[in-house]
GULUM-201346 format. One record per residue (C-alpha): x, y negated, z negated; residue in one letter. Coordinates in pm, whole numbers, padded with zeros to 5 digits, always signed. Layout:
XYZa
...
END
This chain:
+00498-00024-00926x
+00139-00102-01011x
-00088-00166-00728x
-00341-00464-00766x
-00692-00392-00835x
-00927-00522-00566x
-01272-00470-00722x
-01428-00246-00979x
-01326+00110-01006x
-01571+00360-00841x
-01558+00702-01033x
-01711+01038-00947x
-01781+01142-01309x
-02034+00941-01487x
-01927+00763-01810x
-02214+00925-01993x
-02066+01271-01923x
-01720+01167-02043x
-01873+01014-02359x
-02053+01330-02432x
-01731+01539-02401x
-01522+01276-02594x
-01781+01327-02876x
-01743+01706-02902x
-01573+01860-03204x
-01212+01890-03113x
-01199+02227-03273x
-01423+02364-02993x
-01267+02179-02684x
-00947+02030-02821x
-00814+01932-02458x
-01151+01838-02289x
-01232+01620-02589x
-00921+01433-02603x
-00884+01426-02219x
-01253+01273-02175x
-01185+01006-02451x
-00864+00887-02268x
-01031+00885-01932x
-01334+00680-02062x
-01100+00430-02221x
-00918+00380-01900x
-01228+00327-01701x
-01365+00088-01958x
-01026-00095-01947x
-01017-00095-01567x
-01379-00220-01534x
-01295-00528-01726x
-01064-00642-01451x
-01293-00769-01179x
-01208-00975-00871x
-01530-01133-00722x
-01583-01155-00343x
-01305-00914-00230x
-01375-00646+00007x
-01159-00328+00042x
-00873-00371+00280x
-00639-00122+00450x
-00292-00105+00331x
-00176-00075+00700x
-00331-00029+01044x
-00263+00262+01283x
-00390+00384+01623x
-00511+00705+01455x
-00533+00913+01158x
-00250+00812+00915x
-00243+00962+00560x
-00008+00925+00278x
-00032+01126-00031x
+00161+01031-00335x
+00217+01203-00684x
+00191+01014-01002x
+00360+01301-01205x
+00079+01304-01461x
+00140+00929-01545x
-00135+00660-01508x
+00084+00472-01257x
+00005+00392-00889x
+00083+00467-00623x
+00335+00721-00732x
+00601+00889-00535x
+00501+00966-00168x
+00525+01334-00114x
+00351+01407+00210x
+00302+01180+00521x
+00089+01207+00833x
+00196+01519+01026x
+00422+01670+00776x
+00365+02043+00680x
+00193+02156+00363x
+00386+02122+00035x
+00262+02422-00157x
+00115+02190-00406x
-00264+02252-00400x
-00357+01899-00507x
-00140+01755-00260x
-00236+01961+00026x
-00617+01953-00063x
-00617+01567-00073x
-00444+01562+00253x
-00698+01775+00423x
-00992+01604+00252x
-00878+01260+00400x
-00863+01421+00737x
-01205+01582+00713x
-01348+01237+00611x
-01172+01066+00901x
-01305+01321+01124x
-01670+01258+01018x
-01652+00895+01058x
-01433+00898+01396x
-01593+01202+01568x
-01967+01142+01462x
-02006+00775+01415x
-01728+00653+01651x
-01567+00450+01359x
-01191+00385+01340x
-01115+00504+00991x
-01332+00420+00687x
-01288+00041+00713x
-01376+00048+01087x
-01037-00121+01177x
-00799+00170+01190x
-00685+00143+00816x
-00445+00408+00700x
-00563+00647+00431x
-00395+00683+00083x
-00435+00901-00202x
-00256+00972-00537x
-00278+01314-00706x
-00167+01442-01071x
-00279+01111-01207x
-00260+01101-01591x
-00259+01399-01838x
-00553+01608-01785x
-00733+01299-01636x
-01102+01391-01596x
-01200+01194-01302x
-01135+01092-00929x
-01178+00724-00825x
-01154+00479-00535x
-00961+00165-00661x
-01016-00048-00328x
-00694+00080-00184x
-00669+00439-00234x
-00811+00774-00360x
-00678+00875-00711x
-00729+01225-00841x
-00693+01355-01184x
-00620+01740-01263x
-00893+01787-01510x
-00866+01910-01856x
-00885+02278-01776x
-01161+02350-02016x
-01456+02176-01856x
-01317+02026-01534x
-01071+02176-01286x
-00866+01960-01046x
-01085+01684-00855x
-00911+01766-00528x
-01093+02096-00505x
-01420+01927-00395x
-01457+01801-00037x
-01764+01614-00136x
-01571+01421-00414x
-01311+01319-00156x
-01578+01215+00098x
-01782+01041-00170x
-01482+00822-00292x
-01358+00732+00041x
-01717+00633+00141x
-01691+00364-00132x
-01432+00200+00099x
-01669+00227+00386x
-01962+00065+00172x
-01749-00202+00034x
-01606-00300+00402x
-01962-00336+00522x
-02188-00459+00242x
-02146-00696-00075x
-02351-00458-00291x
-02320-00523-00664x
-02208-00233-00876x
-02514-00263-01120x
-02875-00139-01142x
-03048-00053-00809x
-02771-00196-00583x
-02508-00002-00767x
-02722+00319-00758x
-02761+00250-00373x
-02390+00245-00338x
-02342+00561-00547x
-02613+00719-00340x
-02470+00610+00004x
-02131+00743-00113x
-02282+01064-00200x
-02464+01098+00138x
-02135+01074+00331x
-01965+01296+00084x
-02205+01569+00146x
-02208+01503+00527x
-01830+01531+00530x
-01856+01897+00373x
-02149+01982+00603x
-01966+01861+00919x
-01637+02056+00807x
-01826+02381+00764x
-02073+02309+01048x
-02364+02360+00823x
-02722+02265+00918x
-02981+02141+00682x
-03107+02481+00572x
-02751+02626+00508x
-02591+02344+00326x
-02563+02348-00052x
-02656+01967-00085x
-02439+01952-00400x
-02195+01692-00482x
-01893+01809-00687x
-01942+02189-00637x
-01633+02365-00780x
-01536+02116-01026x
-01660+02285-01343x
-01472+02572-01503x
-01655+02898-01586x
-01720+02776-01942x
-01993+02534-01787x
-02351+02633-01699x
-02388+02421-01391x
-02328+02410-01017x
-02206+02056-00962x
-02235+01707-01071x
-02540+01613-00862x
-02799+01788-00647x
-02960+01630-00356x
-03236+01881-00318x
-03338+01880-00686x
-03194+01575-00887x
-03190+01673-01258x
-03102+02033-01196x
-02715+02022-01122x
-02630+02140-01471x
-02788+02236-01801x
-02514+02316-02040x
-02460+02316-02424x
-02145+02119-02349x
-02257+01865-02097x
-02616+01856-02163x
-02892+01836-01899x
-02844+01666-01566x
-03034+01321-01630x
-03106+01230-01271x
-03465+01150-01170x
-03599+01286-00844x
-03857+00985-00791x
-03945+00641-00902x
-04198+00747-01158x
-03907+00891-01368x
-03674+00600-01299x
-03427+00550-01595x
-03417+00207-01749x
-03076+00204-01933x
-02787-00041-02030x
-02544+00252-01996x
-02373+00353-01666x
-02392-00002-01532x
-02775+00002-01543x
-02778+00365-01435x
-02579+00373-01104x
-02501+00731-01141x
-02836+00826-01284x
-03079+00661-01058x
-02888+00723-00747x
-03083+01074-00745x
-03382+00904-00617x
-03237+00762-00280x
-03029+01086-00263x
-03336+01311-00260x
-03504+01066+00001x
-03212+01142+00235x
-03247+01497+00177x
-03618+01497+00254x
-03555+01288+00567x
-03290+01543+00693x
-03501+01838+00585x
-03816+01685+00781x
-03589+01663+01092x
-03380+01982+01067x
-03069+02065+01248x
-02749+01884+01149x
-02809+01603+00899x
-02535+01385+01050x
-02711+01376+01389x
-03029+01185+01298x
-03064+01108+00932x
-02703+01046+00892x
-02719+00816+01196x
-02999+00610+01051x
-02824+00569+00716x
-02503+00469+00883x
-02648+00214+01108x
-02848+00061+00800x
-02517+00009+00621x
-02341-00145+00901x
-02647-00363+00997x
-02519-00675+00812x
-02859-00709+00636x
-02770-00541+00303x
-02741-00814+00037x
-02558-00784-00301x
-02886-00731-00495x
-03071-00491-00255x
-03322-00267-00396x
-03435+00084-00322x
-03740-00063-00152x
-03543-00302+00059x
-03301-00036+00159x
-03594+00201+00247x
-03744-00072+00482x
-03411-00124+00640x
-03384+00249+00722x
-03735+00250+00875x
-03619-00053+01095x
-03307+00129+01174x
-03486+00457+01280x
-03721+00252+01495x
-03437+00078+01673x
-03226+00387+01718x
-03502+00643+01805x
-03822+00452+01908x
-04138+00336+01701x
-04331+00666+01775x
-04041+00899+01703x
-04027+01178+01452x
-03734+00998+01295x
-03942+00718+01188x
-04212+00947+01051x
-03960+01151+00852x
-03784+00846+00714x
-04115+00700+00598x
-04239+01028+00450x
-03913+01072+00259x
-03932+00735+00088x
-04298+00785+00007x
-04242+01131-00150x
-03988+00973-00385x
-04221+00699-00472x
-04000+00412-00341x
-04248+00297-00067x
-04617+00315-00141x
END
């Protein structure tokens, strides 16, 4: 049975990476090239189906953590066959069990740190589908569930391997429950950035990492050994996550003076998200300690403030985080100073 789509699909792998892979000579990377082409066609088709004004909604409500993992059996059908429910033992299928654990780690961050009842704030159950498609080179949030491909095996491994990917995609559900951000241009890049923020916080919270010991990478472990790169994106140094003959060079800018004007990638939502990503890292680095305690608290309360509009710009969000830091920690606090300095260093604020 096919699930209805509630809004645009939010994917972890940018379309420009898939396009580059799809354009490779098939004699060099036979499976990767064809898998990327099929994945790109699927994303393009799905993003033509858009229902305006609909927020993500839970499939059911529970009193606590409630996970269901389904198996698509390498078909592009959702939800697939349910193979693991809340409280059931591990299955021995790595993708199933990684998805189950990753959903739990994401729930833990939002519940234990931000006192939020699931990602939607209303106790919504968490659902995921694994083994989606044949060599599907992506993971995405479709408004109702997480969906994971197994990767092509030549460039990408299975997408359940990365906790930051799971946290990122579920965070789209949080963002869409709280804001009307458009998935285009700067509002879309803000959405991708906020999802990245909570993706790395899920991993850092799980591993009990402070600012200095954390990797600050999104998608670490997704690439095979054939790729010269660490991850899909870097908070510390946008533009340095990979530099590879196959994938090219990470195109993310680190500041507004390198902002990329483009019609691709829905106006650069995955590209320009590097700027607010770096601002969050700089804020957390200025403050030290655990990033979720102060920088994460500022970003979280900014998102749930009710002030974010559909067309919010980087500068508007920066001003909102300053107001939030003031409200949370006081006007003379180090948190306000660190937030302002971070946005100035990235050129978002003068």
